[in-house]
N, C-alpha and C positions, 0 to 999 in steps of 0.2 A: 324749142322747149316743149316738153310733153306735159300734159295736164291730167291729174287724177282728181276726181270729185268724189267725196264720201257723203253718202246721203242715206237717211232713214226717217220715216215718218214717226217712228216710235222713240220716245225719250228713253234714255238709259241703255241704248243699244250698243254703245261703245264706239260711237263715231270719233269723238275727240281723242280717245285713247288710241284708236287706230291711226289717226293723223299724226299724233305726237310721235309714236314709236316707229311708224313707217318712215317719217321724215328724218328721224335720227339714223335709222338703218341705212337709208339712201345716202345721207351725208357721209356716213362712215365708209360708203362704197365710192367715195369721191365724186358724188353728184353735187352740183350746186343747187340747193333746194330752197324754194320760196314757199312759205305757208301763208294762206289767206284764211281769215276767220269771218265767215258771213253769218255766223250765229250771234244774235244780239246778246246772248249770255256771255260771250267773249271768254269762254273757258280756255280755249287754245291760246289766246293772247296772254291770259293770266299766267299760264304755264310757261310760256316763252319768256315773259318778263322776269321770271324767277330763275332762268337758266344762266349759267356761267359761261357755257360754250357759245361761240359766235355763230355756230351753224345748228340747225337750219336758220334761214333769215326770215324776218317779217318786215313789212313796210311800217313807216311811222303811223300810218292809218290804213285800215282795211277799206277797200272800195265799197261803195253802194252797189247793189246787184246790177243796176243799169250801167255802172262804170267798169264792170268786170272785164269785158272784152278789151277795152282800151288799156286796162292795167296789165293784162296778160301780154298784149302786143308790146308794151313798153318793157316788160320784163324779159322778153326773149333774148335780148342782147347780153344779159347778165346771168341767167339761170338755165339749168338743164331740165329742171322738173319743178312743177308747181302742184302742191297738194292743198285742196280746198275743203274746209269744214263748213257744214251747212246746218241750219236749225232743225230741230226735231219736228218737222212738219213738211207739207208739200205746198209752199207758198206759190203765188202766181208767177213769180219770176224764175222758179226752178227750171222750167223748160228752157229758158234762155241760157241759164248757167250750164245745163246739161249739154247744150249744143256746142259749147266750146271745150268740152272734155274729150280726151282721148280714151279714157277708161273711167268707169264708175264703180266704186266699191260699195256694196250694200251690207253693212254689218247687221247680223241678226242673232239675238240670244235664242237658245233652243228652248223656247217656252211657247205654249199655245197662244198666249196673248201676242207675243212678238211675231209669230208666224201669221196670225190673222191680220196684223197691221202691215204686212209686206205689200199688200195689193196696191195701195195708192202710189207708193214710190215706184213699184214695178211698172205700173201703168204709165207713169211719167217717163221713165227710162225707155220703155218700149216705144213710146210715141216719138221720142227724140232719136231713136235708132242709133244709139251709142252703145258700144260694147260694155258689158257689165259683168260683175262677179259677186256672188254672195260670199261673205266671210262670216263664219260662225264665231261668236265672241262670248266670253265669260262662260265657257263650256265646262260642265262637270263631267267627271268620268262616269257616265251613266248612259243607259240605253236611249234616253231622250235625245242625246246629242246625235246619235246615229239616225234616229227617226227623223229629226229635223233636217239633217243633210239629205235624206231620201225625199222628203217633201219638197225642199227647195230645188233639188235636182230636176224636178218635173217642170220647173219654170226657167231654169237657166243654169249656167255653170257655177259650181261651188268650189271655192278654193280648197286645196287638199291639206292645208295647214289650219288648224283651229287655234284661236286665242283662248287659252285656258283661263279658268277663274282663279286668279292668283292675286294675293294681297299686294305684290310688288307693283302691279299696274296702278293701283290707287296711291301707293306711297310715292311713286315717281311723278304722279300728277301734282303732288304737293312740293316736291323737291326740284322740279324743273329738269328732270332727267328723262332719258329713255331707258327702257329695261336693259338694252344692250350696253348701257353705261354703268350697270350695277354688277354685283357678283352673282346674280341669279342666272345660272347657266341655262336652265330649262326655258325661262322666259326669253332670254336673249336668243337662244337657239330657235325657238318657234318664230320669233319676229324676223330674224335674219332669213329663215326659210321662207316666210311669207313674202318678204321683200324680193327674194330671188325669184319666186313664182311670179309676182307682179311685174318685175323687171322683164321677165321672159315674155309676158303678154304685151308689154309696151314695145318691145323690140320686134314683136311679130314672129 
């Protein structure tokens, strides 16, 4: 089983949106996906509990951070992929969580505030020596998106697929869907393309 951890110190960066939609895209690609919600706000679990589809899966209860490694070990027999949502902070246990990840996704909105907030999370990821990728989220069709990509590229790899600022991402958060389960072809296309890119990184 491979493990993706989604992390950002900045609230509102699009972490949970990324976890939801990436997990649905991977499930549609015949991956057996487990989602874990380590964020006390439990937004990911709230979304999952409103879903009608049986995939992706969640446990009856999410583990405490100190139980994450044991939970992942137990899940290996049943799942191909685990995607973990984390709180909008860099808690003391984050380094331990990072150590069990095969890949870390760092969603970043293209704004000065969000770019300034990247440092703490980037420092933790770099210390853990785990592969990571920036993903631009809630992107407008404006020069600031290109500028943000250039800034982030100085610090690491940037995903070639942006998650655009679309109402459907908020709507599906309320309906328990992924955008690939709606009729929004643009949103579905960008998320499927992002999953294809991430899958390629995991496969090496």
